N, C-alpha and C positions, 0 to 999 in steps of 0.2 A: 893625328891628321888635323889639318886646319879646316874649320867649318867654312862652307862656301860664302856665307854672309860675312864672315870675318875677312875673307880674301877680298870681297867687293868693298867692304868698308876701308880696307887698307889702300885700295886704289883711289878712294876719295879723300885720303888723309891730308894731302897737301891743301885741298880746298877747305877741309874742316879746320886745319890749323890757321889758314889765312883769314877765314871768317872770325875765328876766335880772337886772333891777334888784332884785327881791325877794331872789334868791339872793345877789346881790352885797352887799346890806346885811347879810346874816346868813350869812357864810361858816362852813363847818364843815370839820373836819380829819379825815383818816384814813378809816377804814372805817365809822364810825358817824355817819351824817348824817341824823338823824330829821327835822329841819325841812325840809331840802332834799328829802328823799324825799316828804314830804307835799305840798310845793309842786308837785312833778312829778305826783303822783297827782291833785291837783286840776286841773292843766292838761290831763290826759288824760281827765278824767271826761266821760262821755257819748259816747265814741268806740267803745264796744263792744269794746275790746281785751281779749285774754286776758292777765291780769296774773300773773306769777310773781315772788315775792319771794325774794331770797337769804336763807338762814337764818344765814349767817355774817357778812353785811354789810348795808348799807342798799341794796344793788343791786336793780335792777328790770329784768325782761325783759317788755316789753309787745309782744304779737304781734298784728299786723293780718293777717287772712285776706283774700286777694284774691277776686275773683268766681269764678275758676276754680282748681282744684287745680294744684299745681306745686311747684317747689323753694322753699327759703327763703334769704333773705339777712339779714345782720346789719348794722345801722347803729349805731355806738357813739358815745356822748358821755360824757365823764368829768365828775365832779361836785364833787370835793374842792378845798379851797383850800390856801393856804400859811401857815405860822406867821410872819407878818411884819406890820408896821404900815403901813397905807396912808397915802400922802401925795399924793393926787391932787387934793384939793379938790372932788371931785364931790359933787353934791347927794345922791346915793345911795351915798356912800362907806360902807365897813364900819362897822357899829356894834358889832362884836365886837372887844374889845381883843386886839391881837397876832395878828389873823387878816385875811387879804386874798385876794381872788380876783385874783391877779396873773399867772395863766397862762391866763386866758380860759375856764376850765372852766364858769363861769356862762353864758357865751355858748354853749358847746358844748351844755349841757343845754337851754337855752331853744330853740336852733335845732332840736334833735332833737325836742322836744315839739311844736313847730309843724310840723315835717315829718310827724309822726304825724297831725296834724290835716289837713294838706294831702293826704296819701296816703289818708286815710279818705274825703275828698271825691271822690277819683279811683280808688277801689279797684276799680271796674268795668274798669279797664285792666290789672289785675294778674292774672297766672296764677301763683299761689304766695303766700307769706307773707313779711312783713317783721317782723323781730324788732328792736325798738328797745332797745338795751342801755344803760341808765343805770348807770354804773359808778363806785363810790367808790374811794378809795385808790390813785389813779394816782401820787400824789406820794410814791413810795417804799414804799407798803404792799402793792403787788402785788394790787390788787383784781381785776384781770382774771384773773389766775391762779386766784384763789379761786373766782370765778364759773364759770370753766371746769371746775375740779375738782368743783364742785357739779352739773355736767351741765346747767346752765340753758340752754346754747346748742344742745343736741341733743335737746330734747323734741320728739318726732315725727320729725324727720329731720335729717341733718347739713347745716349751711349750705353753700350753693353758693358763696357769696362773702361776705367781710367788708370793711367800709369804715369809715374814721374821718376826720373833718375836724378840723384843729387850727388855731386862729387864729395868725397870724404878723404882728406889727406892722411888721416890716421889709419886707413886701411891700405894694404899693399895694392899697387897698381894692378888693375885687371881683375880684381875680385868684386863680387856682388854681395852686398849685405842686406838682409831684410828680416822681418819677423811679423807674425800675425798679432793682431790686437794693437795696442798703442805702441807707436814707434817714435813719436815726438809728443811733446807736452803742450798743454794750453799755456798761454802767456798773458797774464794780467798785471796791471800796476796799480798801486795805491800811493797817492800823494796826500800826506796828512800834515796839518798845521795845528800844533798845540799852542793855545793862546792863553797867556797869563797877564801879568801886569809888571812892567819894567820898573827898575829902580837902581839905587846905588849898590855896588857890590859889597860895601861894608855893612849894609843894613838889609839883609835878605828877608827879615821878618816884616819889613814894610812893603815888600813886593810879593808877587806871585811868580816864582821862578819856574819857567817851563822846561828847564834843562833836566832836573832830576826825573820828572815823569817821562820825559823823552827817553832817557837811559833805561828806565824801567820797562818801557815799551819794547825796546830792543831785546832785553833779556827775556821778557815774557813771550815774545814771538818764538824764541828758541824752544822754550818749554812747551808752548802750544803745539808746535809742529811735531815734536817728539812724543808727546803724550796724548794727542787727540787723533792721530792718524795711524792706520795700519801700515806696517812696513811693506806689505804686499800691494799697497796702493799709495805709493810715496808722493810727497809734495816737497817743494822747495820754497822757502821765503827768505829773501835776501834784502837787508837794508843796505842799499847801495850808496845812499847819501844822507847825511845828517848836517843840517845847517842852522846855526843860531849865533847871535851875538856879533859884536864888533871889536871888543877889547876885554881885558881881564877884570876891570872894575865896574862893569855895567851889566846889570841883570837885564837880558833882552825881553822884549814884549812877547815874542813867540819863537817857536822852533819849527823846523820842517823835517819830515822823513820821506824819502823816496824808496819805495819797496817794490821789488819784482816778485811775482807769484807764479810758480810753475806747478802743474798738476796733470794727471794722466787719465782722469775720468770726470764726467760732468758732476757727479756727486761730491768728490773731493774738491773740485774747483769751487763749487758754491760754498761748501763748508769752510774752505780756506779763506775766501774773500770776506764772507760774512763774519767769521770768527775773529779775524784780525781787525776788522772795523769795530766790532763790539769791544774788543780788548783795548783798543786805543781810546775809544770814548770813555770807557769805565775807569781806566787808569787816570785819564785827565780829570774826570769828575771826582775821583777819590782825593785829588790834590786841590780841589776847588777851582780847577781850570776847565776849559772846554776845548773841543777839537772840531776842526773842519776837515772833512775827508772827501776825497774824490777818487772813485774807483773807475779805472779805464779798462774795459774789456778788450783783450787782444784776440789772437787766433784761438780756436778751440783745439783740443788734442787731435793729433793726426792718428787715426785708428784704421789700420789695414784690415781688409776683409780676407779671411782665411783662404777662400777659394782663389783669390787673385795672388796671394803669396805663394800658393802652390804652383801657379803658372810661372811666377818669377823664378822660383827655385828650379823647376824642371827646365825652363828655358836656359837659365844660366848654366846648369850642369850639362845640358846637351851642347850648348854653344862653346863652353870654355873648359869643361871637364868637372868631375865630381868635387875636386878640392877647391874649385873657384868660388863656391857658394859659402857664405858665412851666415849661419843661423844665429842672429843676434840674441844673446841671452837676456838683454835688458834694453829698454828704450833710451834715447837721449833726451835731455831736458830742454833742448832748443825747441823752437816752434816754427810752423809752416802754414801758409794759407792754402796749400793743397788740401788741407783738412776740410775746407768747405766743399770741395768736389767729392771727397770720400763720405761726407754726410749725405750726399744725394745719389751717388752711384757706387756700385761695387768697383773695387780697384785696390791698388797698392802703391806705396811710396817706398823706393829702395835706394840704396847707396852704391855708388861706383867708386871703388878704391882708386886713388890717383897718387898715392904716396910714393916718394922716391925710393928706388931700390937700394940706394947707397948711403943715404943720410936721413936724419930726422927732418920731417916736413912741418912747417908751421901750419896751425889749424886754420879753418875758415874764420874770417873776421879779423885775422892778424894782418898787420901792414906788411908782413913778409910772406904772406901765403902764396905758394906756388904749386903747380901740379905737373905730373908727368903727362905730357901731351900724347904720348904713345897710347895711353889708356883711353883716349877719346875714340879711337877706332872701335874699341870694345863697346863703348856706350852707343855708338852708331849702330853696330850690329845687334846689340841687345834691344834697342828700340824696334828695329826691323823684325827681329825674331819674335818679339812679343806680338806684333801686329799679325805676322804670318800664323802664329799659333792660334790666336783667337779667331782669325778670319779665314782659316784654311778651307779650301774647297773640298766638298765631300763628293 
């Protein structure tokens, strides 16, 4: 049997798709998304929601009051795109040069707007309020943290729970994946410059060549990761860029390494960043050179609360059937700024499968990333079901 919320979400599907495609055609980057914000406000018009606008960003908090007083929950959808050129061939492909919704944020936004409409129709079942958080700047700008610091989530009362759904093309359309504990990693970066003394390629003894110690650093990082960290609290350190020199017969003055660091706990995060900085410095010193190192802290690990994951699991199984829920055996090493919300409030971050039933689907952040739009109705119903389960009348 089809769940009533799924039936209602299907009735809203044409609107959900239309909002998604409008946002997809006109992707915006970072924290300032005026066209996207206006599209959302138009989609919410007539619902009688209390609208609070972020002063620092294009973020929106739209609050729906239930029939009875009670606690509040937050449902979050991110809105920003990525700086890349689309190559999907879709009829509604990006019209903005060098911009693309390749992480599904257009779908997140559209699903959340339709969930607001669905919950508005069933608000007589709610004892409390739902805050729909439309957030810009997830792709590296920390929009969630900015909106938190503005106090937009605590107007009236502290949220009882926070939830977010993120599309995942690797999962079959219509499935929900989640896990307790870490589900996504912290992401930090190190930019290191090893400085020597340049000279002629034929006389390396008269120079201080930074390239050999740079190569040593790369190899040492691999040993450091595999020999200093437990396999049960894994980390990733990837040297994504090495740059030095201009031609074959010149010893350069310096070399650069660009390193991404991923970790799943605060302890391993600190150990990884501190250890690699020490390693770079000491290898450079061993060769009579010195290093300049810049550590840039990214998002913390996204750590789900066990009680909220139980709500996700029970809701998914009730809404979609026992086989629809995927208990993820391990986290992904991507990162998310929803982690800032989970540091302050109980809640969970979950994945919505949007993979094609008939062919392999490109992953998020691919210029060919696409999704099964039929799965968006499930995302809409899932948002609504979570709100009804937390705020159900007694």
